[in-house]
C-alpha positions as a Python dict, from the first residue, in 0.01 Angstrom:
ca = {
    (1, 'M'): (0, 0, 0),
    (2, 'L'): (-160, 235, -253),
    (3, 'E'): (78, 526, -201),
    (4, 'D'): (385, 305, -210),
    (5, 'V'): (277, 141, -536),
    (6, 'L'): (192, 474, -698),
    (7, 'K'): (529, 619, -595),
    (8, 'I'): (717, 328, -749),
    (9, 'Y'): (499, 346, -1063),
    (10, 'R'): (573, 717, -1108),
    (11, 'E'): (940, 716, -1011),
    (12, 'Q'): (1053, 381, -1154),
    (13, 'D'): (826, 174, -1380),
    (14, 'R'): (504, -25, -1361),
    (15, 'F'): (685, -357, -1346),
    (16, 'A'): (873, -245, -1038),
    (17, 'A'): (533, -155, -892),
    (18, 'I'): (401, -501, -982),
    (19, 'E'): (705, -659, -818),
    (20, 'H'): (631, -461, -502),
    (21, 'I'): (264, -568, -500),
    (22, 'H'): (361, -936, -518),
    (23, 'Q'): (552, -922, -192),
    (24, 'S'): (214, -946, -13),
    (25, 'P'): (-15, -1245, 54),
    (26, 'P'): (-238, -1352, -240),
    (27, 'L'): (-562, -1179, -142),
    (28, 'E'): (-376, -857, -60),
    (29, 'V'): (-201, -876, -398),
    (30, 'V'): (-529, -885, -588),
    (31, 'G'): (-683, -619, -365),
    (32, 'A'): (-388, -390, -428),
    (33, 'Y'): (-422, -423, -806),
    (34, 'D'): (-791, -337, -783),
    (35, 'E'): (-728, -34, -562),
    (36, 'V'): (-447, 100, -781),
    (37, 'A'): (-644, 53, -1105),
    (38, 'R'): (-953, 228, -969),
    (39, 'H'): (-743, 513, -829),
    (40, 'L'): (-564, 566, -1160),
    (41, 'Y'): (-892, 570, -1351),
    (42, 'W'): (-1105, 784, -1122),
    (43, 'Q'): (-857, 1015, -951),
    (44, 'E'): (-580, 1054, -1208),
    (45, 'K'): (-764, 980, -1535),
    (46, 'D'): (-468, 761, -1630),
    (47, 'L'): (-644, 507, -1849),
    (48, 'R'): (-324, 343, -1969),
    (49, 'G'): (-214, 280, -1612),
    (50, 'A'): (-561, 162, -1507),
    (51, 'V'): (-571, -83, -1798),
    (52, 'S'): (-220, -211, -1727),
    (53, 'F'): (-278, -275, -1356),
    (54, 'S'): (-623, -423, -1425),
    (55, 'C'): (-481, -675, -1671),
    (56, 'A'): (-201, -765, -1430),
    (57, 'G'): (-450, -799, -1146),
    (58, 'I'): (-688, -1025, -1336),
    (59, 'Q'): (-401, -1246, -1443),
    (60, 'A'): (-262, -1252, -1087),
    (61, 'G'): (-598, -1344, -936),
    (62, 'L'): (-654, -1633, -1174),
    (63, 'A'): (-294, -1756, -1153),
    (64, 'L'): (-276, -1737, -774),
    (65, 'A'): (-602, -1935, -755),
    (66, 'L'): (-417, -2225, -922),
    (67, 'G'): (-168, -2238, -636),
    (68, 'P'): (-186, -2422, -303),
    (69, 'Q'): (-484, -2229, -165),
    (70, 'N'): (-788, -2351, 25),
    (71, 'A'): (-1125, -2361, -154),
    (72, 'E'): (-1250, -2040, 6),
    (73, 'T'): (-939, -1845, -94),
    (74, 'I'): (-953, -1984, -449),
    (75, 'S'): (-1314, -1870, -483),
    (76, 'E'): (-1231, -1527, -343),
    (77, 'L'): (-930, -1481, -571),
    (78, 'R'): (-1133, -1574, -878),
    (79, 'G'): (-1417, -1352, -759),
    (80, 'K'): (-1182, -1055, -729),
    (81, 'A'): (-1047, -1129, -1077),
    (82, 'K'): (-1406, -1134, -1204),
    (83, 'A'): (-1477, -794, -1049),
    (84, 'M'): (-1163, -646, -1201),
    (85, 'A'): (-1260, -784, -1543),
    (86, 'F'): (-1598, -608, -1514),
    (87, 'N'): (-1424, -284, -1413),
    (88, 'L'): (-1175, -310, -1697),
    (89, 'A'): (-1453, -341, -1953),
    (90, 'S'): (-1624, -42, -1792),
    (91, 'F'): (-1302, 164, -1799),
    (92, 'V'): (-1270, 131, -2178),
    (93, 'W'): (-1637, 170, -2269),
    (94, 'P'): (-1689, 494, -2463),
    (95, 'G'): (-2059, 507, -2374),
    (96, 'W'): (-1998, 677, -2039),
    (97, 'D'): (-1841, 978, -2214),
    (98, 'E'): (-1622, 1007, -1905),
    (99, 'P'): (-1436, 1343, -1894),
    (100, 'G'): (-1058, 1311, -1918),
    (101, 'I'): (-1064, 954, -2052),
    (102, 'E'): (-929, 900, -2403),
    (103, 'I'): (-1018, 555, -2534),
    (104, 'E'): (-818, 412, -2823),
    (105, 'P'): (-954, 167, -3084),
    (106, 'G'): (-745, -121, -2948),
    (107, 'D'): (-904, -77, -2608),
    (108, 'L'): (-1239, -199, -2735),
    (109, 'E'): (-1129, -554, -2819),
    (110, 'L'): (-958, -575, -2481),
    (111, 'G'): (-1277, -452, -2318),
    (112, 'L'): (-1484, -720, -2492),
    (113, 'D'): (-1239, -988, -2379),
    (114, 'A'): (-1259, -858, -2021),
    (115, 'A'): (-1640, -857, -2038),
    (116, 'K'): (-1640, -1216, -2161),
    (117, 'T'): (-1405, -1312, -1877),
    (118, 'N'): (-1642, -1152, -1627),
    (119, 'L'): (-1936, -1344, -1776),
    (120, 'R'): (-1748, -1674, -1772),
    (121, 'L'): (-1645, -1631, -1411),
    (122, 'A'): (-1995, -1522, -1306),
    (123, 'A'): (-2123, -1853, -1441),
    (124, 'E'): (-1837, -2069, -1310),
    (125, 'L'): (-1858, -1916, -962),
    (126, 'D'): (-2238, -1951, -963),
    (127, 'K'): (-2283, -1584, -872),
    (128, 'G'): (-2656, -1580, -945),
    (129, 'D'): (-2900, -1398, -1169),
    (130, 'L'): (-2810, -1033, -1102),
    (131, 'P'): (-2435, -1071, -1162),
    (132, 'L'): (-2518, -1266, -1478),
    (133, 'A'): (-2751, -986, -1587),
    (134, 'R'): (-2474, -731, -1540),
    (135, 'A'): (-2220, -957, -1709),
    (136, 'H'): (-2436, -996, -2020),
    (137, 'W'): (-2489, -617, -2020),
    (138, 'S'): (-2112, -567, -2008),
    (139, 'V'): (-2061, -797, -2307),
    (140, 'G'): (-2338, -619, -2495),
    (141, 'S'): (-2194, -277, -2417),
    (142, 'M'): (-1860, -370, -2573),
    (143, 'Q'): (-2028, -534, -2873),
    (144, 'M'): (-2219, -209, -2920),
    (145, 'A'): (-1894, -9, -2909),
    (146, 'L'): (-1746, -245, -3170),
    (147, 'N'): (-2055, -185, -3389),
    (148, 'N'): (-2178, -545, -3369),
    (149, 'Q'): (-2534, -443, -3295),
    (150, 'T'): (-2693, -781, -3371),
    (151, 'A'): (-2480, -948, -3104),
    (152, 'A'): (-2520, -652, -2869),
    (153, 'R'): (-2897, -666, -2892),
    (154, 'Q'): (-2899, -1036, -2805),
    (155, 'S'): (-2667, -978, -2508),
    (156, 'F'): (-2892, -700, -2376),
    (157, 'I'): (-3200, -922, -2414),
    (158, 'Q'): (-3026, -1193, -2210),
    (159, 'S'): (-2927, -932, -1952),
    (160, 'A'): (-3287, -820, -1917),
    (161, 'E'): (-3403, -1180, -1872),
    (162, 'Y'): (-3160, -1242, -1586),
    (163, 'A'): (-3240, -907, -1424),
    (164, 'R'): (-3611, -996, -1420),
    (165, 'K'): (-3530, -1334, -1265),
    (166, 'A'): (-3342, -1143, -995),
    (167, 'G'): (-3642, -916, -936),
    (168, 'E'): (-3452, -607, -1054),
    (169, 'N'): (-3708, -446, -1282),
    (170, 'G'): (-3516, -120, -1316),
    (171, 'E'): (-3204, -295, -1443),
    (172, 'A'): (-3418, -513, -1670),
    (173, 'L'): (-3572, -202, -1825),
    (174, 'L'): (-3228, -46, -1862),
    (175, 'S'): (-3111, -350, -2059),
    (176, 'D'): (-3433, -335, -2264),
    (177, 'G'): (-3341, 25, -2340),
    (178, 'Y'): (-2995, -74, -2460),
    (179, 'A'): (-3147, -348, -2677),
    (180, 'A'): (-3369, -85, -2837),
    (181, 'L'): (-3069, 147, -2879),
    (182, 'A'): (-2877, -131, -3056),
    (183, 'G'): (-3173, -162, -3293),
    (184, 'I'): (-3171, 213, -3356),
    (185, 'L'): (-2798, 215, -3428),
    (186, 'Q'): (-2831, -77, -3668),
    (187, 'N'): (-3151, 45, -3834),
    (188, 'P'): (-3170, 425, -3788),
    (189, 'D'): (-3467, 452, -4025),
    (190, 'E'): (-3675, 196, -3834),
    (191, 'A'): (-3912, 401, -3619),
    (192, 'A'): (-4025, 105, -3408),
    (193, 'Y'): (-3698, 90, -3214),
    (194, 'Q'): (-3716, 460, -3130),
    (195, 'T'): (-4073, 413, -3012),
    (196, 'D'): (-3962, 117, -2800),
    (197, 'L'): (-3686, 325, -2642),
    (198, 'E'): (-3920, 611, -2552),
    (199, 'T'): (-4173, 369, -2403),
    (200, 'I'): (-3900, 202, -2196),
    (201, 'K'): (-3789, 542, -2065),
    (202, 'Q'): (-4145, 612, -1955),
    (203, 'H'): (-4154, 282, -1765),
    (204, 'L'): (-3813, 356, -1615),
    (205, 'A'): (-3941, 683, -1472),
    (206, 'G'): (-4112, 495, -1191),
    (207, 'E'): (-3806, 290, -1091),
    (208, 'E'): (-3525, 353, -845),
    (209, 'H'): (-3227, 528, -1007),
    (210, 'S'): (-3454, 623, -1298),
    (211, 'A'): (-3285, 958, -1366),
    (212, 'D'): (-2940, 797, -1376),
    (213, 'F'): (-3057, 514, -1602),
    (214, 'I'): (-3230, 747, -1847),
    (215, 'A'): (-2928, 979, -1855),
    (216, 'Q'): (-2707, 676, -1917),
    (217, 'L'): (-2914, 573, -2219),
    (218, 'D'): (-2919, 928, -2355),
    (219, 'T'): (-2542, 964, -2319),
    (220, 'A'): (-2474, 630, -2488),
    (221, 'A'): (-2708, 721, -2774),
    (222, 'K'): (-2523, 1050, -2826),
    (223, 'V'): (-2178, 889, -2811),
    (224, 'F'): (-2245, 597, -3043),
    (225, 'T'): (-2443, 800, -3294),
    (226, 'K'): (-2147, 1038, -3315),
    (227, 'M'): (-1909, 741, -3353),
    (228, 'G'): (-2119, 610, -3642),
    (229, 'C'): (-2191, 278, -3473),
}
């Protein structure tokens, strides 16, 4: 379906593409939105399109789950909506410094709302500790981008707690690092937070994906310091 939807989107309009998507069964509808949004973000660097199809997909997943579906389909539809909400928040987070992606100020509030939706659904669907850890991280990341460092720090602390419950020490340390970064951004003259961050990086060095996690923290620090967060 991907190529057909993209063709309609380019040659007609996005609402014609949405109309085309909804000719399919519910689970295929939500899957198509997810595939189109990820393609537009990663392959075409079309953030506006990725945001538009993500929002439509989340709404479709939640709305279709209210229809005459069996319990398993309802759970799957809401789960797919949850995943798209997480992706949407990720798409509009400046901290990745993703080449070719231009994030506008209005995107940040939308990203926070998407992150909160992901967190709510993770809890309602009883997804477990690791998804909750990642959901709290997503909320904290958008709070950081919106320069609400007090709230961001608390979200990252909660993320770390859930990651440790899940036995994911690397992700717990990553969230600890973001909590320290939020402290640095809020109190740049407070040396303790910088010390905490460097210590956390040392602990991360022995974990799986350590290089990626450390690079992620360094990139976010550069981006948000430049933004004046």
